[in-house]
C-alpha positions in Angstrom: 3.4 33.5 -42.9 6.1 34.8 -40.6 6.4 38.0 -42.5 2.8 39.1 -41.5 4.2 39.8 -37.9 6.1 42.5 -37.4 9.4 42.0 -35.5 8.4 42.8 -32.0 5.5 40.9 -32.0 7.0 38.0 -33.5 9.6 38.3 -30.6 6.8 38.0 -28.2 5.3 35.1 -30.0 8.3 33.1 -30.2 9.4 33.6 -26.5 6.2 33.0 -24.9 6.3 30.8 -22.1 3.2 28.5 -23.3 2.5 27.1 -26.6 1.4 29.2 -29.2 -0.1 28.1 -32.5 -1.9 29.9 -35.2 -4.6 27.8 -37.2 -6.7 28.3 -39.9 -10.3 27.2 -40.1 -9.4 23.6 -41.3 -7.2 23.4 -38.4 -4.1 23.6 -40.2 -1.0 25.0 -38.6 0.3 28.3 -39.9 2.8 29.2 -37.2 4.1 27.7 -34.0 6.4 29.2 -31.3 9.6 27.4 -29.5 7.1 26.3 -26.8 4.8 24.8 -29.3 7.6 23.0 -31.0 8.7 21.6 -27.4 5.2 20.6 -26.8 4.8 18.8 -30.2 8.3 17.4 -30.1 8.8 18.7 -33.7 9.7 22.0 -35.4 7.7 24.4 -37.4 9.2 22.4 -40.8 7.6 19.3 -39.5 4.3 20.6 -38.4 3.6 23.6 -40.8 0.5 22.9 -42.8 -0.4 19.7 -41.1 -3.7 19.4 -38.9 -3.4 20.1 -35.5 -4.2 16.4 -34.4 -1.9 15.2 -37.0 0.7 17.1 -35.8 -0.1 16.2 -32.0 0.0 12.5 -33.3 -3.5 12.3 -31.7 -4.4 8.3 -31.6 -7.5 9.2 -33.4 -6.0 11.1 -36.3 -4.7 8.0 -38.0 -6.3 4.9 -39.5 -4.1 2.5 -41.1 -1.5 5.2 -41.7 -4.0 7.6 -43.5 -4.8 11.0 -41.6 -8.4 11.3 -40.7 -8.0 14.0 -38.3 -11.4 15.8 -38.1 -13.2 12.7 -39.7 -12.8 10.1 -37.3 -16.0 9.6 -35.0 -14.1 10.6 -31.9 -13.0 13.8 -33.4 -16.3 15.7 -32.1 -15.0 14.7 -28.4 -11.6 16.5 -29.2 -11.1 19.4 -26.8 -8.6 21.2 -29.2 -10.9 20.7 -32.6 -14.1 21.7 -30.3 -12.1 24.8 -29.2 -10.7 26.2 -32.3 -14.1 25.4 -34.3 -16.3 27.0 -31.8 -14.3 30.3 -31.9 -14.6 30.2 -35.5 -18.3 29.5 -35.9 -19.2 31.9 -32.9 -16.5 34.5 -32.9 -16.4 33.7 -28.7 -12.8 33.1 -27.5 -12.4 30.4 -25.0 -10.1 30.8 -21.9 -8.5 28.0 -20.3 -10.7 25.1 -21.2 -9.6 21.7 -19.5 -9.5 18.9 -22.0 -7.7 15.4 -21.9 -5.5 14.6 -25.2 -4.4 11.2 -25.9 -1.0 11.0 -27.9 0.8 8.2 -29.7 4.8 8.4 -29.2 7.0 5.5 -30.2 3.8 2.9 -30.2 3.1 4.1 -26.5 0.1 6.1 -25.6 0.4 8.9 -23.3 -2.6 11.1 -22.1 -2.0 14.8 -21.9 -4.0 17.3 -19.7 -4.4 20.6 -21.4 -5.4 24.0 -20.8 -6.5 25.6 -24.3 -7.3 29.0 -25.0 -8.5 30.6 -28.3 -8.3 34.2 -29.7 -9.9 34.7 -33.2 -7.7 37.2 -35.0 -7.7 38.6 -38.6 -4.3 38.7 -40.5 -4.6 40.4 -44.3 -8.2 39.6 -44.5 -7.8 36.1 -43.4 -9.5 34.8 -40.1 -7.3 32.8 -37.8 -7.4 31.1 -34.5 -4.5 31.8 -31.9 -4.5 28.5 -29.8 -2.8 29.0 -26.3 -1.9 25.6 -25.0 -0.6 25.0 -21.5 0.4 21.5 -20.6 -0.6 20.6 -17.0 -0.1 16.8 -17.3 2.7 16.6 -14.7 0.7 19.1 -12.4 -2.6 17.1 -12.9 -0.8 14.1 -12.3 0.8 15.3 -8.9 -2.6 16.6 -7.8 -4.1 13.1 -8.4 -1.4 11.6 -6.5 -1.9 14.0 -3.9 -5.6 13.4 -3.8 -4.7 9.6 -3.6 -2.3 9.9 -0.9 -4.8 11.9 1.0 -7.4 9.3 0.5 -5.1 6.8 1.7 -4.4 8.7 4.8 -7.9 9.1 5.6 -8.7 5.4 5.4 -5.4 4.7 7.5 -6.6 6.8 10.2 -10.0 5.2 10.1 -8.5 1.8 10.2 -5.9 2.8 13.0 -8.8 4.1 15.1 -10.9 1.2 14.6 -8.0 -1.2 15.8 -7.1 0.7 18.9 -10.5 0.5 19.6 -10.8 -3.1 19.3 -7.5 -3.2 21.4 -8.7 -1.1 24.2 -12.0 -3.1 24.5 -9.8 -6.3 24.9 -7.4 -5.0 27.4 -10.3 -3.5 29.3 -11.8 -7.2 29.4 -8.3 -8.3 30.7 -8.3 -5.9 33.5 -11.8 -6.8 34.5 -10.7 -10.4 34.7 -8.1 -9.5 36.9 -9.8 -7.3 38.8 -13.0 -9.6 39.4 -10.9 -12.6 40.5 -8.7 -10.4 43.1 -11.6 -8.9 44.2 -13.5 -12.4 44.6 -10.3 -13.8 46.5 -9.9 -10.8 48.8 -13.7 -10.7 49.9 -14.6 -14.4 49.8 -11.2 -16.1 50.4 -12.3 -18.4 53.3 -15.4 -19.5 51.4 -13.0 -21.5 48.7 -10.9 -24.6 49.0 -7.3 -24.1 48.4 -7.4 -25.9 45.2 -10.1 -23.3 44.1 -8.2 -20.3 45.5 -4.7 -21.7 43.4 -6.9 -22.0 40.3 -8.3 -18.3 40.7 -4.6 -17.3 41.4 -3.5 -19.1 38.2 -6.2 -17.2 36.1 -5.0 -13.7 37.3 -1.2 -14.8 36.3 -2.2 -16.1 33.0 -4.4 -12.8 32.5 -1.7 -10.7 33.8 0.8 -12.5 31.3 -1.5 -12.1 28.0 -2.3 -8.5 29.1 1.6 -7.6 29.6 2.5 -9.2 26.0 -0.6 -7.5 24.2 0.7 -3.9 25.9 4.2 -4.8 24.7 2.9 -5.7 21.1 0.9 -2.5 21.2 3.9 -0.5 22.0 5.9 -2.0 19.3 3.3 -1.8 16.4 2.7 2.1 17.6 6.3 2.8 17.2 6.6 1.0 13.9 3.8 3.1 12.3 4.9 6.3 13.6 8.5 5.5 12.4 9.8 5.5 15.8 11.5 2.1 15.7 15.0 1.3 14.3 15.4 -1.0 11.6 18.9 -2.5 12.7 20.3 -5.1 10.4 23.4 -7.1 11.5 24.7 -10.7 10.6 22.7 -13.1 12.9 22.7 -17.2 13.2 19.1 -17.7 12.9 19.7 -21.1 14.5 20.9 -19.5 17.7 18.0 -17.1 17.5 15.6 -20.1 17.3 17.0 -22.1 20.1 17.2 -19.0 22.5 13.4 -18.2 22.0 12.6 -22.0 22.6 14.4 -22.0 25.7 12.7 -18.9 27.0 9.2 -20.5 26.1 10.1 -24.2 27.4 8.7 -23.3 30.8 5.6 -22.1 29.6 4.9 -25.4 27.4 5.8 -27.6 30.1 3.0 -26.2 32.4 0.8 -28.1 29.7 3.2 -30.8 29.0 3.6 -30.0 25.6 7.0 -31.1 23.7 8.8 -28.9 21.5 10.8 -30.7 18.8 13.5 -28.5 17.0 14.8 -29.6 13.6 17.4 -26.9 12.6 21.0 -27.0 11.0 24.1 -26.4 12.8 24.4 -22.7 11.6 22.7 -20.5 9.3 23.8 -16.8 9.3 21.4 -14.0 7.8 21.5 -10.6 7.7 18.3 -9.2 9.8 17.0 -7.3 12.5 17.6 -9.5 15.5 14.8 -8.0 17.7 12.2 -7.9 15.2 12.6 -11.8 14.1 12.9 -12.7 17.7 9.6 -10.9 18.3 8.2 -13.0 15.4 9.6 -16.3 16.5 8.1 -15.7 20.2 4.8 -14.7 18.9 4.4 -17.7 16.7 5.6 -20.3 19.4 3.7 -18.7 22.3 0.4 -19.0 19.9 1.3 -22.7 19.1 1.6 -23.4 22.9 -1.6 -21.4 23.7 -3.8 -23.4 21.1 -2.2 -26.7 21.6 -3.9 -29.2 24.1 -2.1 -30.6 27.2 0.3 -33.2 26.0 0.4 -32.0 22.7 3.2 -31.3 20.6 4.9 -28.4 18.6 7.6 -29.0 15.7 9.9 -26.1 14.5 11.9 -26.7 11.3 14.2 -24.5 9.4 15.2 -25.1 5.8 16.6 -23.4 2.7 14.5 -23.4 -0.5 15.4 -21.5 -4.0 17.2 -18.7 -2.2 15.2 -18.0 0.8 15.2 -19.8 4.4 11.7 -21.1 5.5 10.9 -21.3 9.0 7.6 -23.4 10.2 6.2 -23.7 13.6 3.6 -26.5 13.4 1.4 -27.5 16.2 -1.2 -30.3 16.6 -3.8 -28.2 18.3 -7.2 -26.7 17.7 -6.8 -25.4 14.3 -8.4 -22.4 12.6 -11.5 -22.3 10.2 -10.7 -21.4 6.6 -12.7 -18.2 6.8 -10.8 -17.1 9.5 -7.5 -17.4 8.3 -7.5 -14.6 6.0 -8.4 -12.0 9.2 -5.4 -13.0 11.1 -3.2 -10.6 9.4 -5.7 -7.6 9.2 -6.1 -4.9 11.6 -9.4 -4.2 10.3 -10.8 -7.6 11.4 -11.5 -8.8 15.0 -10.4 -12.1 15.5 -8.9 -13.7 18.5 -9.5 -17.0 20.1 -9.3 -18.5 23.3 -6.7 -21.0 24.1 -7.1 -24.6 25.1 -6.7 -23.5 28.8 -8.9 -20.4 28.1 -5.8 -18.0 27.5 -6.8 -14.9 26.0 -5.5 -12.7 23.1 -5.7 -9.7 20.9 -4.7 -11.0 17.5 -2.0 -8.2 17.6 0.9 -10.4 17.9 0.2 -11.8 14.4 -0.2 -8.5 12.7 3.1 -7.2 14.2 4.9 -10.3 12.9 3.6 -10.2 9.3 4.9 -6.3 9.3 8.1 -7.4 10.8 8.5 -10.1 8.2 7.5 -7.5 5.3 10.3 -5.2 6.4 12.5 -7.8 5.8 11.2 -8.6 2.1 9.7 -12.0 3.3 6.1 -13.6 3.6 4.4 -15.2 6.2 1.7 -18.3 5.6 -0.7 -20.3 7.5 -2.1 -23.6 6.9 -4.7 -25.1 9.0 -7.2 -27.9 9.7 -10.0 -27.6 12.6 -8.9 -30.4 15.2 -5.7 -31.2 13.7 -3.4 -28.0 14.2 -1.8 -25.2 12.2 1.4 -24.6 10.7 2.5 -20.9 10.6 5.7 -20.3 8.2 7.7 -17.5 7.2 10.2 -16.9 4.9 13.5 -14.5 4.5 15.9 -13.9 1.7 19.3 -15.5 2.3 
């Protein structure tokens, strides 16, 4: 068959950058160029005389080892067969018809994305169809990934916008509380007893502290989202880190006469970001204090299990309803509760904590019962 092409035309055919395949009316291969051999993964000796679907190893071209290319009920959907058969039947050429083609290579099914063009040509009084095939699988996969990424970014932006709206609303409420009580004391101070004035001042202090913590968490979370936060791993004795955090928060617990019990080994060193894990501990212990009644108790435990360390903060406070537990770590959900002394919060601390734990390839979990308290546990690799 090669003899029917003159030398110059044969060079053009052989060196074309796309796969060129000459087939007869049955779809049997008569000629194939180098790009076609690369596409098939086989040389001309291996594919000459074979049906195109057979050479391509189409998943529908074989049944129990027998070639049924063109006879399978799926064949009418084949973009390759449809293209060359239509050109034979109508005499019309096709240009870059897109089609998906499933092939079997070493018992693994792959999907190819092809651009198929056809040309009806006459050679020595015989009609053939020249198939021009471009494999755009990589380009299509990349395009799909880009579309998926674009969709993810759109969803992320929408989620963040919703989240910032929620946080802004909470912060406005906190500032309004501070302003309202301060204005009341300024304008009507003489009408209140000393005890009432102290109560108002305490509410102002509490609201200011909660707002300050929320702003700190918001700034940290924002920096984390834009990649503007250093992830500085170092060898840290997590026992000292827990003890230091507890010491910082004991005064807060003592105001509610809450006892904090700590059960820790003498030393346990881990590779972690000290600031991030300290933030997680502070958020969990602060929440435990906030949602525990006066004269309640909090226990903090550290143990090693199956190559991971497990830190738990347990309180005997008000607890969380089961349907609300799933909302705790989602920025799309508006969920926060007042503390036992009407302490406010935005819920951002737990969201931030989860992201910090995720960065350390750890997990954070919650167990809770209404009226009996909650246990927040996070794990870190040793």
